[in-house]
C-alpha positions as CSV (number, residue, x, y, z in Angstrom):
1,M,105.6,14.7,-60.3
2,R,105.8,18.2,-61.2
3,N,102.0,18.7,-61.0
4,L,102.2,17.3,-57.5
5,L,104.9,19.9,-56.5
6,H,102.9,22.7,-58.0
7,R,100.0,21.7,-55.9
8,A,102.1,21.5,-52.8
9,L,103.4,25.1,-53.6
10,D,99.7,26.2,-53.7
11,M,99.7,25.2,-50.0
12,T,102.6,27.2,-49.0
13,N,102.3,30.7,-47.4
14,Y,102.5,33.8,-49.4
15,V,102.7,37.5,-48.6
16,S,101.5,40.4,-50.8
17,Q,104.3,42.4,-52.7
18,A,104.1,45.2,-55.1
19,V,105.7,44.0,-58.4
20,D,107.2,46.6,-60.9
21,T,107.4,45.3,-64.4
22,P,110.0,46.3,-67.1
23,Q,107.1,48.2,-68.9
24,S,107.0,50.4,-65.7
25,T,103.7,49.2,-64.6
26,S,102.9,48.1,-61.1
27,Y,100.7,45.4,-59.8
28,D,100.0,43.6,-56.5
29,G,101.7,40.1,-56.5
30,L,102.6,37.4,-54.1
31,N,106.0,36.3,-52.7
32,Q,106.9,33.4,-50.6
33,A,106.4,34.3,-46.9
34,G,109.7,32.7,-45.9
35,V,112.1,29.6,-46.7
36,V,110.4,26.6,-48.2
37,S,112.4,23.4,-48.0
38,A,112.0,19.8,-48.8
39,V,112.9,16.5,-47.1
40,A,112.9,13.4,-49.4
41,I,112.1,10.1,-47.9
42,L,114.5,7.9,-49.7
43,R,113.0,5.1,-51.7
44,G,112.4,4.4,-55.4
45,G,115.0,6.7,-56.6
46,S,113.6,9.7,-55.2
47,C,111.5,10.6,-58.2
48,L,109.9,13.5,-56.3
49,E,113.3,15.0,-55.5
50,T,114.2,15.2,-59.3
51,A,111.0,17.0,-60.2
52,L,111.6,19.2,-57.2
53,K,115.0,20.3,-58.5
54,R,113.4,21.1,-61.9
55,T,110.6,23.1,-60.4
56,I,112.5,24.9,-57.7
57,P,116.2,24.7,-58.6
58,D,117.6,26.4,-55.4
59,C,115.2,24.6,-53.0
60,I,116.9,23.7,-49.8
61,T,116.7,19.8,-49.3
62,G,117.3,17.2,-46.8
63,R,117.0,13.4,-46.8
64,V,115.6,10.7,-44.5
65,L,115.9,6.9,-44.9
66,I,113.2,4.9,-43.1
67,Q,112.7,1.3,-43.8
68,T,110.3,-1.2,-42.3
69,N,111.8,-4.1,-40.2
70,E,110.6,-7.3,-41.8
71,K,110.6,-9.0,-38.3
72,N,108.3,-6.7,-36.4
73,E,106.8,-4.6,-39.3
74,E,108.0,-1.4,-37.4
75,P,109.5,1.5,-39.4
76,E,113.2,2.2,-38.4
77,L,115.1,5.4,-38.9
78,H,118.5,4.6,-40.8
79,Y,119.7,8.0,-42.1
80,L,118.8,11.7,-41.3
81,K,120.3,14.9,-43.0
82,L,117.9,17.9,-42.5
83,P,118.5,21.4,-43.8
84,P,120.0,23.7,-41.2
85,N,117.6,25.7,-39.3
86,I,114.6,23.7,-40.5
87,E,112.6,24.8,-37.5
88,N,112.6,28.4,-38.8
89,H,111.4,27.5,-42.4
90,E,108.0,28.7,-43.4
91,N,106.9,25.4,-45.0
92,V,108.5,21.9,-45.3
93,M,107.5,19.7,-48.0
94,L,107.9,16.0,-47.1
95,L,108.4,14.0,-50.3
96,D,107.4,10.3,-50.3
97,P,107.0,8.4,-53.6
98,Q,104.7,5.9,-52.3
99,M,102.9,5.3,-49.0
100,S,101.1,2.0,-48.1
101,S,100.4,1.6,-44.3
102,G,101.6,5.0,-43.4
103,G,104.3,3.7,-40.9
104,A,107.3,5.5,-42.6
105,A,105.2,8.6,-43.2
106,L,104.1,8.8,-39.5
107,M,107.8,8.4,-38.4
108,A,109.0,10.9,-40.9
109,V,106.5,13.6,-39.7
110,R,107.3,12.7,-36.1
111,V,111.0,13.3,-37.0
112,M,110.2,16.7,-38.4
113,I,108.1,17.6,-35.3
114,D,111.0,16.4,-33.0
115,H,113.3,18.8,-34.9
116,G,111.1,21.8,-34.2
117,V,109.0,22.0,-37.3
118,Q,105.4,23.0,-36.6
119,E,102.7,20.4,-37.7
120,D,100.8,23.1,-39.7
121,K,103.9,23.9,-41.8
122,I,104.5,20.4,-43.1
123,I,103.2,19.5,-46.6
124,F,103.3,15.8,-47.3
125,V,103.5,15.1,-51.0
126,T,103.2,11.4,-52.3
127,C,102.5,10.0,-55.7
128,A,100.5,6.9,-54.5
129,A,98.9,6.4,-51.1
130,G,96.9,3.5,-49.6
131,K,93.6,4.4,-48.1
132,I,94.5,3.1,-44.6
133,G,97.8,4.8,-44.5
134,L,96.3,8.0,-45.6
135,K,93.7,7.8,-42.9
136,R,96.3,6.9,-40.3
137,L,98.5,9.9,-41.2
138,T,95.7,12.4,-41.2
139,T,94.1,11.2,-38.1
140,V,97.4,11.2,-36.1
141,F,98.6,14.4,-37.5
142,P,95.5,16.5,-38.5
143,G,97.3,19.7,-38.9
144,I,99.6,18.8,-42.0
145,K,98.6,19.3,-45.5
146,V,98.6,16.2,-47.9
147,I,99.0,16.2,-51.6
148,V,98.3,12.7,-53.3
149,G,98.6,11.9,-56.8
150,R,96.5,8.7,-56.6
151,I,94.6,6.9,-53.8
152,E,94.9,3.2,-54.1
153,E,93.1,0.2,-52.8
154,E,95.1,-1.8,-50.1
155,R,97.5,-4.6,-51.2
156,E,97.4,-3.1,-54.8
157,P,101.0,-3.6,-56.3
158,R,102.9,-0.4,-56.4
159,W,105.8,0.1,-58.7
160,I,107.3,3.6,-58.5
């Protein structure tokens, strides 16, 4: 999980900054360009959120609960708590442990955009993704960055 988050951080925006070391030497380094926050899609115990807190302990987080209605197979938003001023954050990581058809992921990205987050500032992070869901997500939202741990065949059982 941490490796996925490190790759996601590689996709965030940085600015050059002079760094003075304790040995009185200076070098050109990098610093986050602004606030980086994360929104966890709640399912499976939020395994990515635990790794996030171990990687970036002071990261601002939010949560969203999206579940698929079994009658019509459509995703439904059940809970939403976003960080304050999320529209002003430099990057927003959207954490989803697993994605199959992409319905919940599409809705989660739409919720972020509806709350003012620019599409190109969203970094979608998932441990396992189905090929069809991944294609749907990147076709509908071509501006987002996607980090995937494993691309799986359709109908393959997922146990995260």
